[in-house]
Structures are given as structure tokens and as C-alpha cells.
Backbone as XML, in Angstrom:
<?xml version="1.0"?>
<chain id="A" units="angstrom">
  <residue number="1" name="MET">
    <atom name="N" x="0.851" y="-1.194" z="0.000"/>
    <atom name="CA" x="0.000" y="0.000" z="0.000"/>
    <atom name="C" x="0.883" y="1.239" z="0.000"/>
  </residue>
  <residue number="2" name="HIS">
    <atom name="N" x="1.002" y="1.919" z="-1.138"/>
    <atom name="CA" x="1.894" y="3.072" z="-1.187"/>
    <atom name="C" x="1.154" y="4.343" z="-0.794"/>
  </residue>
  <residue number="3" name="HIS">
    <atom name="N" x="1.920" y="5.282" z="-0.252"/>
    <atom name="CA" x="1.324" y="6.497" z="0.301"/>
    <atom name="C" x="1.208" y="7.570" z="-0.772"/>
  </residue>
  <residue number="4" name="ARG">
    <atom name="N" x="0.016" y="8.080" z="-0.942"/>
    <atom name="CA" x="-0.218" y="9.152" z="-1.900"/>
    <atom name="C" x="-0.025" y="10.496" z="-1.215"/>
  </residue>
  <residue number="5" name="ILE">
    <atom name="N" x="0.850" y="11.335" z="-1.736"/>
    <atom name="CA" x="1.083" y="12.637" z="-1.114"/>
    <atom name="C" x="-0.177" y="13.500" z="-1.203"/>
  </residue>
  <residue number="6" name="ASN">
    <atom name="N" x="-0.773" y="13.537" z="-2.392"/>
    <atom name="CA" x="-1.888" y="14.446" z="-2.615"/>
    <atom name="C" x="-3.098" y="13.713" z="-3.188"/>
  </residue>
  <residue number="7" name="PRO">
    <atom name="N" x="-3.900" y="13.072" z="-2.322"/>
    <atom name="CA" x="-5.070" y="12.363" z="-2.838"/>
    <atom name="C" x="-6.056" y="13.339" z="-3.471"/>
  </residue>
  <residue number="8" name="PRO">
    <atom name="N" x="-6.837" y="12.879" z="-4.450"/>
    <atom name="CA" x="-7.805" y="13.772" z="-5.090"/>
    <atom name="C" x="-8.803" y="14.330" z="-4.080"/>
  </residue>
  <residue number="9" name="LEU">
    <atom name="N" x="-9.225" y="15.544" z="-4.315"/>
    <atom name="CA" x="-10.088" y="16.247" z="-3.366"/>
    <atom name="C" x="-11.396" y="15.497" z="-3.132"/>
  </residue>
  <residue number="10" name="HIS">
    <atom name="N" x="-12.002" y="14.972" z="-4.198"/>
    <atom name="CA" x="-13.285" y="14.286" z="-4.021"/>
    <atom name="C" x="-13.132" y="13.072" z="-3.109"/>
  </residue>
  <residue number="11" name="HIS">
    <atom name="N" x="-11.968" y="12.435" z="-3.136"/>
    <atom name="CA" x="-11.732" y="11.272" z="-2.278"/>
    <atom name="C" x="-11.716" y="11.706" z="-0.812"/>
  </residue>
  <residue number="12" name="GLN">
    <atom name="N" x="-11.016" y="12.800" z="-0.526"/>
    <atom name="CA" x="-10.978" y="13.314" z="0.842"/>
    <atom name="C" x="-12.373" y="13.710" z="1.308"/>
  </residue>
  <residue number="13" name="ARG">
    <atom name="N" x="-13.110" y="14.415" z="0.439"/>
    <atom name="CA" x="-14.440" y="14.875" z="0.829"/>
    <atom name="C" x="-15.332" y="13.679" z="1.171"/>
  </residue>
  <residue number="14" name="ASN">
    <atom name="N" x="-15.244" y="12.611" z="0.392"/>
    <atom name="CA" x="-16.052" y="11.429" z="0.682"/>
    <atom name="C" x="-15.717" y="10.847" z="2.052"/>
  </residue>
  <residue number="15" name="GLU">
    <atom name="N" x="-14.449" y="10.847" z="2.414"/>
    <atom name="CA" x="-14.065" y="10.344" z="3.736"/>
    <atom name="C" x="-14.656" y="11.216" z="4.833"/>
  </residue>
  <residue number="16" name="PHE">
    <atom name="N" x="-14.569" y="12.529" z="4.668"/>
    <atom name="CA" x="-15.122" y="13.434" z="5.673"/>
    <atom name="C" x="-16.631" y="13.239" z="5.791"/>
  </residue>
  <residue number="17" name="GLU">
    <atom name="N" x="-17.310" y="13.113" z="4.653"/>
    <atom name="CA" x="-18.755" y="12.895" z="4.678"/>
    <atom name="C" x="-19.089" y="11.610" z="5.418"/>
  </residue>
  <residue number="18" name="GLY">
    <atom name="N" x="-18.268" y="10.585" z="5.222"/>
    <atom name="CA" x="-18.488" y="9.328" z="5.927"/>
    <atom name="C" x="-18.391" y="9.504" z="7.430"/>
  </residue>
  <residue number="19" name="VAL">
    <atom name="N" x="-17.393" y="10.248" z="7.888"/>
    <atom name="CA" x="-17.227" y="10.478" z="9.325"/>
    <atom name="C" x="-18.395" y="11.292" z="9.862"/>
  </residue>
  <residue number="20" name="ILE">
    <atom name="N" x="-18.802" y="12.318" z="9.110"/>
    <atom name="CA" x="-19.927" y="13.147" z="9.550"/>
    <atom name="C" x="-21.195" y="12.298" z="9.654"/>
  </residue>
  <residue number="21" name="LEU">
    <atom name="N" x="-21.421" y="11.431" z="8.680"/>
    <atom name="CA" x="-22.587" y="10.540" z="8.732"/>
    <atom name="C" x="-22.534" y="9.652" z="9.967"/>
  </residue>
  <residue number="22" name="GLU">
    <atom name="N" x="-21.350" y="9.139" z="10.292"/>
    <atom name="CA" x="-21.215" y="8.280" z="11.470"/>
    <atom name="C" x="-21.531" y="9.053" z="12.742"/>
  </residue>
  <residue number="23" name="ILE">
    <atom name="N" x="-21.093" y="10.312" z="12.794"/>
    <atom name="CA" x="-21.374" y="11.137" z="13.971"/>
    <atom name="C" x="-22.877" y="11.380" z="14.093"/>
  </residue>
  <residue number="24" name="GLN">
    <atom name="N" x="-23.539" y="11.650" z="12.961"/>
    <atom name="CA" x="-24.990" y="11.839" z="12.985"/>
    <atom name="C" x="-25.683" y="10.571" z="13.476"/>
  </residue>
  <residue number="25" name="GLN">
    <atom name="N" x="-25.179" y="9.426" z="13.018"/>
    <atom name="CA" x="-25.727" y="8.139" z="13.437"/>
    <atom name="C" x="-25.597" y="7.981" z="14.950"/>
  </residue>
  <residue number="26" name="LEU">
    <atom name="N" x="-24.443" y="8.328" z="15.467"/>
    <atom name="CA" x="-24.184" y="8.223" z="16.897"/>
    <atom name="C" x="-25.144" y="9.119" z="17.674"/>
  </residue>
  <residue number="27" name="THR">
    <atom name="N" x="-25.395" y="10.322" z="17.162"/>
    <atom name="CA" x="-26.315" y="11.255" z="17.812"/>
    <atom name="C" x="-27.720" y="10.662" z="17.883"/>
  </residue>
  <residue number="28" name="ILE">
    <atom name="N" x="-28.148" y="10.046" z="16.787"/>
    <atom name="CA" x="-29.471" y="9.416" z="16.752"/>
    <atom name="C" x="-29.558" y="8.310" z="17.795"/>
  </residue>
  <residue number="29" name="ILE">
    <atom name="N" x="-28.499" y="7.505" z="17.886"/>
    <atom name="CA" x="-28.486" y="6.410" z="18.867"/>
    <atom name="C" x="-28.517" y="6.976" z="20.285"/>
  </residue>
  <residue number="30" name="GLN">
    <atom name="N" x="-27.797" y="8.075" z="20.521"/>
    <atom name="CA" x="-27.802" y="8.676" z="21.853"/>
    <atom name="C" x="-29.202" y="9.157" z="22.226"/>
  </residue>
  <residue number="31" name="ARG">
    <atom name="N" x="-29.915" y="9.734" z="21.251"/>
    <atom name="CA" x="-31.293" y="10.159" z="21.511"/>
    <atom name="C" x="-32.177" y="8.966" z="21.835"/>
  </residue>
  <residue number="32" name="ALA">
    <atom name="N" x="-32.002" y="7.894" z="21.068"/>
    <atom name="CA" x="-32.787" y="6.678" z="21.321"/>
    <atom name="C" x="-32.502" y="6.152" z="22.721"/>
  </residue>
  <residue number="33" name="LEU">
    <atom name="N" x="-31.247" y="6.248" z="23.122"/>
    <atom name="CA" x="-30.832" y="5.788" z="24.448"/>
    <atom name="C" x="-31.600" y="6.543" z="25.531"/>
  </residue>
  <residue number="34" name="HIS">
    <atom name="N" x="-31.777" y="7.856" z="25.348"/>
    <atom name="CA" x="-32.547" y="8.654" z="26.302"/>
    <atom name="C" x="-33.973" y="8.132" z="26.415"/>
  </residue>
  <residue number="35" name="HIS">
    <atom name="N" x="-34.587" y="7.823" z="25.278"/>
    <atom name="CA" x="-36.003" y="7.471" z="25.276"/>
    <atom name="C" x="-36.245" y="6.051" z="25.754"/>
  </residue>
  <residue number="36" name="MET">
    <atom name="N" x="-35.442" y="5.090" z="25.302"/>
    <atom name="CA" x="-35.761" y="3.706" z="25.640"/>
    <atom name="C" x="-34.820" y="3.096" z="26.667"/>
  </residue>
  <residue number="37" name="GLY">
    <atom name="N" x="-33.613" y="3.676" z="26.815"/>
    <atom name="CA" x="-32.673" y="3.118" z="27.775"/>
    <atom name="C" x="-32.377" y="1.654" z="27.464"/>
  </residue>
  <residue number="38" name="GLY">
    <atom name="N" x="-31.899" y="0.924" z="28.446"/>
    <atom name="CA" x="-31.761" y="-0.520" z="28.281"/>
    <atom name="C" x="-30.453" y="-0.951" z="27.639"/>
  </residue>
  <residue number="39" name="ASP">
    <atom name="N" x="-30.229" y="-2.255" z="27.653"/>
    <atom name="CA" x="-28.965" y="-2.842" z="27.205"/>
    <atom name="C" x="-28.778" y="-2.739" z="25.699"/>
  </residue>
  <residue number="40" name="VAL">
    <atom name="N" x="-29.882" y="-2.856" z="24.949"/>
    <atom name="CA" x="-29.770" y="-2.852" z="23.486"/>
    <atom name="C" x="-29.165" y="-1.537" z="23.011"/>
  </residue>
  <residue number="41" name="ALA">
    <atom name="N" x="-29.714" y="-0.428" z="23.484"/>
    <atom name="CA" x="-29.232" y="0.888" z="23.069"/>
    <atom name="C" x="-27.776" y="1.081" z="23.483"/>
  </residue>
  <residue number="42" name="GLN">
    <atom name="N" x="-27.439" y="0.653" z="24.681"/>
    <atom name="CA" x="-26.052" y="0.814" z="25.141"/>
    <atom name="C" x="-25.086" y="0.012" z="24.281"/>
  </residue>
  <residue number="43" name="GLU">
    <atom name="N" x="-25.511" y="-1.186" z="23.892"/>
    <atom name="CA" x="-24.659" y="-2.023" z="23.043"/>
    <atom name="C" x="-24.472" y="-1.383" z="21.671"/>
  </residue>
  <residue number="44" name="MET">
    <atom name="N" x="-25.561" y="-0.847" z="21.098"/>
    <atom name="CA" x="-25.474" y="-0.148" z="19.817"/>
    <atom name="C" x="-24.510" y="1.029" z="19.925"/>
  </residue>
  <residue number="45" name="LEU">
    <atom name="N" x="-24.635" y="1.778" z="21.006"/>
    <atom name="CA" x="-23.803" y="2.963" z="21.222"/>
    <atom name="C" x="-22.330" y="2.576" z="21.310"/>
  </residue>
  <residue number="46" name="ARG">
    <atom name="N" x="-22.049" y="1.522" z="22.063"/>
    <atom name="CA" x="-20.663" y="1.081" z="22.240"/>
    <atom name="C" x="-20.071" y="0.665" z="20.893"/>
  </residue>
  <residue number="47" name="HIS">
    <atom name="N" x="-20.849" y="-0.088" z="20.123"/>
    <atom name="CA" x="-20.379" y="-0.576" z="18.825"/>
    <atom name="C" x="-20.100" y="0.589" z="17.877"/>
  </residue>
  <residue number="48" name="THR">
    <atom name="N" x="-21.025" y="1.548" z="17.814"/>
    <atom name="CA" x="-20.868" y="2.683" z="16.903"/>
    <atom name="C" x="-19.684" y="3.546" z="17.326"/>
  </residue>
  <residue number="49" name="SER">
    <atom name="N" x="-19.512" y="3.749" z="18.622"/>
    <atom name="CA" x="-18.382" y="4.541" z="19.113"/>
    <atom name="C" x="-17.062" y="3.926" z="18.673"/>
  </residue>
  <residue number="50" name="LYS">
    <atom name="N" x="-16.969" y="2.613" z="18.734"/>
    <atom name="CA" x="-15.741" y="1.927" z="18.314"/>
    <atom name="C" x="-15.474" y="2.164" z="16.832"/>
  </residue>
  <residue number="51" name="GLN">
    <atom name="N" x="-16.524" y="2.059" z="16.010"/>
    <atom name="CA" x="-16.365" y="2.274" z="14.572"/>
    <atom name="C" x="-15.883" y="3.693" z="14.298"/>
  </residue>
  <residue number="52" name="ILE">
    <atom name="N" x="-16.496" y="4.662" z="14.977"/>
    <atom name="CA" x="-16.125" y="6.056" z="14.747"/>
    <atom name="C" x="-14.686" y="6.290" z="15.197"/>
  </residue>
  <residue number="53" name="GLY">
    <atom name="N" x="-14.311" y="5.701" z="16.321"/>
    <atom name="CA" x="-12.935" y="5.824" z="16.781"/>
    <atom name="C" x="-11.948" y="5.339" z="15.740"/>
  </residue>
  <residue number="54" name="ALA">
    <atom name="N" x="-12.259" y="4.216" z="15.117"/>
    <atom name="CA" x="-11.383" y="3.668" z="14.080"/>
    <atom name="C" x="-11.314" y="4.616" z="12.887"/>
  </residue>
  <residue number="55" name="SER">
    <atom name="N" x="-12.452" y="5.167" z="12.495"/>
    <atom name="CA" x="-12.479" y="6.088" z="11.356"/>
    <atom name="C" x="-11.661" y="7.344" z="11.648"/>
  </residue>
  <residue number="56" name="GLN">
    <atom name="N" x="-11.855" y="7.901" z="12.847"/>
    <atom name="CA" x="-11.121" y="9.114" z="13.206"/>
    <atom name="C" x="-9.623" y="8.866" z="13.173"/>
  </residue>
  <residue number="57" name="GLN">
    <atom name="N" x="-9.209" y="7.730" z="13.706"/>
    <atom name="CA" x="-7.783" y="7.422" z="13.753"/>
    <atom name="C" x="-7.222" y="7.326" z="12.342"/>
  </residue>
  <residue number="58" name="GLY">
    <atom name="N" x="-7.947" y="6.651" z="11.462"/>
    <atom name="CA" x="-7.510" y="6.515" z="10.076"/>
    <atom name="C" x="-7.402" y="7.861" z="9.397"/>
  </residue>
  <residue number="59" name="LEU">
    <atom name="N" x="-8.393" y="8.722" z="9.627"/>
    <atom name="CA" x="-8.381" y="10.051" z="9.028"/>
    <atom name="C" x="-7.203" y="10.863" z="9.547"/>
  </residue>
  <residue number="60" name="SER">
    <atom name="N" x="-7.050" y="10.914" z="10.880"/>
    <atom name="CA" x="-6.029" y="11.798" z="11.429"/>
    <atom name="C" x="-4.626" y="11.353" z="11.028"/>
  </residue>
  <residue number="61" name="GLU">
    <atom name="N" x="-4.398" y="10.059" z="10.930"/>
    <atom name="CA" x="-3.071" y="9.605" z="10.505"/>
    <atom name="C" x="-2.733" y="10.131" z="9.119"/>
  </residue>
  <residue number="62" name="ARG">
    <atom name="N" x="-3.713" y="10.119" z="8.216"/>
    <atom name="CA" x="-3.465" y="10.598" z="6.854"/>
    <atom name="C" x="-3.422" y="12.120" z="6.787"/>
  </residue>
  <residue number="63" name="GLU">
    <atom name="N" x="-4.212" y="12.778" z="7.619"/>
    <atom name="CA" x="-4.375" y="14.223" z="7.483"/>
    <atom name="C" x="-3.286" y="15.021" z="8.200"/>
  </residue>
  <residue number="64" name="ILE">
    <atom name="N" x="-2.661" y="14.425" z="9.203"/>
    <atom name="CA" x="-1.685" y="15.164" z="10.010"/>
    <atom name="C" x="-0.593" y="15.785" z="9.144"/>
  </residue>
  <residue number="65" name="GLU">
    <atom name="N" x="-0.128" y="15.052" z="8.144"/>
    <atom name="CA" x="0.931" y="15.585" z="7.282"/>
    <atom name="C" x="0.485" y="16.846" z="6.554"/>
  </residue>
  <residue number="66" name="HIS">
    <atom name="N" x="-0.789" y="16.878" z="6.156"/>
    <atom name="CA" x="-1.271" y="18.002" z="5.358"/>
    <atom name="C" x="-1.711" y="19.177" z="6.228"/>
  </residue>
  <residue number="67" name="HIS">
    <atom name="N" x="-2.305" y="18.886" z="7.377"/>
    <atom name="CA" x="-2.973" y="19.945" z="8.140"/>
    <atom name="C" x="-2.415" y="20.098" z="9.542"/>
  </residue>
  <residue number="68" name="GLY">
    <atom name="N" x="-1.299" y="19.461" z="9.844"/>
    <atom name="CA" x="-0.848" y="19.481" z="11.222"/>
    <atom name="C" x="-1.792" y="18.635" z="12.061"/>
  </residue>
  <residue number="69" name="SER">
    <atom name="N" x="-2.009" y="19.015" z="13.301"/>
    <atom name="CA" x="-2.873" y="18.236" z="14.185"/>
    <atom name="C" x="-4.327" y="18.396" z="13.760"/>
  </residue>
  <residue number="70" name="PHE">
    <atom name="N" x="-4.947" y="17.276" z="13.403"/>
    <atom name="CA" x="-6.315" y="17.308" z="12.892"/>
    <atom name="C" x="-7.224" y="16.607" z="13.884"/>
  </residue>
  <residue number="71" name="GLY">
    <atom name="N" x="-8.207" y="17.343" z="14.426"/>
    <atom name="CA" x="-9.107" y="16.750" z="15.405"/>
    <atom name="C" x="-10.554" y="16.895" z="15.003"/>
  </residue>
  <residue number="72" name="MET">
    <atom name="N" x="-11.428" y="16.133" z="15.648"/>
    <atom name="CA" x="-12.838" y="16.152" z="15.283"/>
    <atom name="C" x="-13.531" y="17.431" z="15.751"/>
  </residue>
  <residue number="73" name="HIS">
    <atom name="N" x="-12.823" y="18.298" z="16.478"/>
    <atom name="CA" x="-13.460" y="19.550" z="16.906"/>
    <atom name="C" x="-13.938" y="20.367" z="15.709"/>
  </residue>
  <residue number="74" name="ALA">
    <atom name="N" x="-13.353" y="20.117" z="14.543"/>
    <atom name="CA" x="-13.779" y="20.828" z="13.336"/>
    <atom name="C" x="-15.231" y="20.519" z="12.994"/>
  </residue>
  <residue number="75" name="PHE">
    <atom name="N" x="-15.730" y="19.374" z="13.429"/>
    <atom name="CA" x="-17.075" y="18.939" z="13.037"/>
    <atom name="C" x="-18.117" y="19.252" z="14.101"/>
  </residue>
  <residue number="76" name="THR">
    <atom name="N" x="-17.681" y="19.647" z="15.307"/>
    <atom name="CA" x="-18.662" y="19.778" z="16.389"/>
    <atom name="C" x="-18.954" y="21.224" z="16.706"/>
  </residue>
</chain>
């Protein structure tokens, strides 16, 4: 897997959109957790948080070279 210095812009945008969608998904699950509570919602939340963590890590590793320290605060 060779490292691309300058990936095409549309490729980067798609990755960001994916992360934003995951965050929106997490927000929906958190709201559901408020309303129904219980083990099912907590399990969904834990699973989604793990996925988002993996995505963020992948993004920041690639983006640090281009943008310095890149954090999710840009999206919140």
C-alpha cells in the first residue's frame, strides 16, 4: 500500500462525509438511548463509538501531514 502525497479532493471529501454521517448516526443512537434506555441501546452505542474511533484514527493519521494536528473539533 503506497502512500499518496496528494489524494484527489473528491476522495478526501467522501471520507469526511463518511465520518460526519457516522457522527450523525451516533447522535441518533444517543437520543434513542434517552427514550428507551436498556442494554440494546447501550450495546449499539458502544459498537458505533468503536467504529467512529477507528475512522477518526484513520483520518487523522493521513491528514496530520497536510494539516498538522487534525481533530474532530472541526465537526462539532
